[in-house]
N, C-alpha and C positions, 0 to 999 in steps of 0.2 A: 504494500500500500504506500501511498504518497509519502508520509512522514518517514517511514522506515526505509524507503529507497531513495529519498532525496537528501537525507541528513539535515533537513531544515531545523534550526534550533531556536527560532523565536516563538516557541510554543506558549510563552507567558502572555503573548498578545491575544491569544485566542479567546480569552475571557470576554473580550468586547463583542464577540459574536452572539452571546446570548443575554443581552440586555432584556430584562423581563418585560420592558415596554415595547420591544421590537416584535412586530407580527407582520406577516405577509398578507396582503389583501389579494387572494387568488380568485380571479374571475373564473368561475366554474361553468361549463356548459352542461346542461342536462339533456342528454341525447336519447331519443327513443330507439330502443334496440330493434324495433320492427321496421321502421321506415327511415331512420337516420336523421329525422328533423331534430333541431336543437332548440332548447327553451331556456329562458332566463332564471327559472326557479323550478324546484321540484313540484310545487303545486300545479304549475302550468303543465308540466310533463304528465302528472297524474291525470289532470283533466283531459289532456290529449289522449292518453292511453285508454281511458274508459269511453271516450267518445268515438275515437277512430279505430281502436283495437280492443273492443269490450271484453272484460273478464266477468266471470260469474263468481269468482272467489274474492274474498277481501284481499287488500293489498296494503302494505306498509312500507314507506320509504323513511329512512333515517339518514340525513346528510347525503342525499342522492343515491344511497344504497338501498336496493330493494331487499327486504328481509325475507328469509325462507325458513326452512326447518332447522338449519344449523344455528346454534347460539352465536351472538356477536358480542364483542367487547366495546364498551364506551369508556373512554379514558379522559375526556375533557367535557365540561358541562354542556348540556344541550340547551338550545333555545327552543321555545315552542315552534318557531318558524322552521326549525330543522326537521320537523316531523310532518309527514303527509300521509293521510289515510284515505283510501278509496274503496268503494263498493262494500262498505261495512255499515251496519245499522246499530250495532251494540258492541260493547267492550267489557271485558272482565280483567281487572288488574289484581294479581295475587289473590284470586278467589272472590273479589268484591266487584259488583257492577259499578261502572263509571261511565259518564257521558263522554263522547268523543272529544269535545272541546276541553273538558276537564282532564282527560287523559294526557293531552299534550302538555298541559301545565304541570301535572304531577310528574311526568317523566323528566321535565326540565329541572325539577327540584331534587331528583335522586342523586346521591353522591356515592354511597357504598351499599349495594344491594344486588341480588340476583332476581330479576323480574320475570314473572310468568304472566304473559299477556295473551288473551284470547280475543280475536275479532270474529264477529259473526254477521251474517246477513240471513235472508229468508231461506237460502239454499245450502250454504256451506259455512263451516267454522274452521279457522286456522289458529294454531298456537305458535307463539313466538317466545323465545328465551333471550333476554337481554341482560348481560352481566355488566353492572356499573362498578367501575373502580377508578373514580375520578382522581387524577394525580394532583397533588398540591404543588404550588409554586416552589416551596422549599424542597420537596422531594425531587422535583425535576431538576432544580439547580444542583442538588446533591449528586444526582446521577451524572450530570455534566462535569461536576468537579472531579468525580472519579474517572471520567473519561480523560480529563486533562492529565491525570496521574498515569493513566495507561499510555498516553502519548509521550510523557516524560521518560518512560522506560525504553523508548526507541526500539521496541520489539513487539511484533504481533505473532503470538504463538497461542496454542491452546492453554498453556500455563498462564500467560499474561491475561488472557480473556477470563480464565477461571478466577484469577485474582481480582479482576475488575468486577466480576459477578459477586464474589464474596463480600466486597466492600459496598457495592451499590445496592445489595439486597437489603441494607438497613433502611433504604428509602422505599418503604413498602408500597405506598400508593402509586409509585412510578415504576412498578415492576415491569409493566408492559413496555414502557419506554426503554428500560434497560434491555429487555428481551429483543426489541426491534433492532437496537444497535448491535447486539451480539449476533443475531441472525445474519446481519450484513457482514460482520467480521468473519464468521464461520464460512459464509458464502465465498468471500474473497480468498480465504485459505484454500478452499476446495477448488475454486476456479483456476487458481494459479498453480495447482498441483503441489502445494506445500507438503513437505514431509511431516509438518505439524498437524495435518488434517487426516482424519480417519475416514473421510467421505470420498466417494467417487467424484471425479471432476464434474460429471454430469449433474450431480446433486446440487450444484451451486444455484441452479435456477429455482429449486424449491426454497432454498435459504433466502434468496433475493426476494422472491414473492412473499414469503412469510414476513420478512423484514418490512416490506412496504405495507403489508396488511397491519402489522403491529403498530407501525408509526402513523397510520392513516389519520388518526384523530389529532396528532400533535402538530401544531403550526408554530414550531420554533426553528430558528436558523439551522441548528444541527440536524434536527429531524428532517426538515425540508431539503437540506442538501443531500442527505442520504437517499431520500425518495427521488430527488432529481437525478442522482447518479444511477439509480436503478432504472428509472424511466429512460434515461439516455442509453444505458446499456442495451435495453430491449428495443431500441429505435422508436420509442414513443416520444418524439421530439417536442410536440406541442405541450404535452404534460411536463416534460423535463424543463422546458422554459419557464413554466409557471412556478415550479418549485425552486429552480436555481436563481431566478430573479435578476442576476447580474453576473459579471465575470466571464472568464474564458469559455467555460462550458455553456453558458447562456448564449454566447455568440455562436459557438460551434453548433449548438442545437438548432438555432435559427437558420444557419446555413443548410443543415441536413433537412430540416423541415421543408424548406423551399424546394430542395431537390426532389424530395419524396412526393410533393404535390405537382411536380412537373415544371417548376420554374428554375431556369439556369441562373445561378448567382455566382459572384466571384468570392474567392477566399479572403477572409479578413484575418490579418496576422494577429496572433495572440500576444498578450503581454507576458512579462516574466512571471513565473510562478511565485517568485519571492513576495509579490504583492497580493497573492491570492491564498490566504491562509488555509481555508478549508480544502481547497484543491491540493495543497501540499500534503495535507494530513490524510485525507480520506480516499483519494482516487486509487483504483487498482492499476496494475501494470499496463493492462490493455488501454484503459482510458488515458493513462499517462503518455503512452506511445502516440495516441491520436492528438492530444494537446501539444506535445512536442513537435509533431509534424506540422501543425498549424502555425508554429512559431517562425517558419521559414517560408518566405514568399518566392524565393528563387533557388529551389533545390538543385544541386548539381546532379549529373547522371549517376555519380557514385551514391549520393544520398538516396536517389530514387531506387537504385538497385538494392540498397540496404533496406529501404521501406518495403520493397517487393519481397525480400527474404523474410522480413518480419511477418508479412501477411501470410506466409506459408507455415508459420509456426503452429504446432499441434495445440499449443496453449491458447491460441486465439479463437474466440468464439465465432460462430457464423455471423452474429450480429456485428461484431467488431470487424470481421473480414470485409463485409459489405461497405462499412464506413471507410476503411482503408482504401478499398478499390475505387470508390467514388473520388476520394482525395487524389489518388494516383492519376486517375483520368484527367482531372483538372490540371494537375501539375505537368503531365505529359503534354497536354494541349498547350500549356503556357510555354513549355520548352520546345515547342514546334515538332514534337515527336508524335504525330497523329497516328502513325502505324501502331505504336504501343497502346495508345489510347483506344483505338478501334478494337484491338484484341481484347481489352478488358471490358469494353462496352458490350461486346458480343457475349461475354460471360454473364453479364447482368441482365441481358435482354429477356430471359425467361422469368424474371421477377415482375409480377403484374404491377406492383405499386411503384416500380421504377421505370416501367416501359415508356410512359410519356416522355420522361426526361431523356432516356437513352435514345429514343427515336429522334428527339429534337437535336441532340448533339451529333448523332450520326448524319443527319441531314446537313448540319452546319459544316461538318468536315468534308462531306462529299460535294 
């Protein structure tokens, strides 16, 4: 990971990243899974779902997530507006009847409890289980303090992660916050084939997804950056941009987002990592390779050959390989080596989400 492979030593400055007053205002799109239309709020999405794609069963959304049979965890306080209910005529909360309007208010007041919720209509009844473990500001700050100590150790191993867990476990209300960070760390170890990981390399995807799920409720700079890294890794560039908010990866995500929607854009040279603290600490080797490649606007042929060799590494994921190949295409075109660019373009032509851009570049070259 970044801190351990860059040797960056100004870790004491990182504390500025989690000012308790700093929150990101993420503009979320609520997209219908049936027709793809986007809405400004979960309520509007629910209204659309039931008018355009009617359900017979009750439906419950919490923070744009549609709840199902599996329990979900809530780690930060709900607002009544976070909850949307559709196609339900009655509700039972922990065995007691409650009106639908009062239900939203009561759920927003829960801090520590396991909720058993039943929604019913004239035809069907659905049961939901919601586990509330609201993290206190003090406990979240405590987990972040222990994270700084992990960074100070300049080593990411199972042993150092276990030590982090043992210390951070004292901050009980922020257990899911700690778990989300650890899942990312374990995922990085597995992904990079570290001897400190007992997991198969392919298991990193499960760890990354689990990390993103655990951190979903947390809108803090550290949590958001991890979620942004994971979204960037899986080539979900729009989502990555919302979480990263600024910095090199924010710019790089914007570049790839435009490519993936068919717009050809030029490479924007990245700044030195010395000014990007979280990038120094948290990025994995693959992401670090991509950031470093963007630092050079005029790569020599030798540099491109080295980048090509890196792109063949067994440790590189297919998600990363695609990003590297797109970058190489742009750099080969810039260095007037269209033959090499066309060769890579043809490799990417079978990918449906890249086909518009690939066709556009091939036409320009021809």
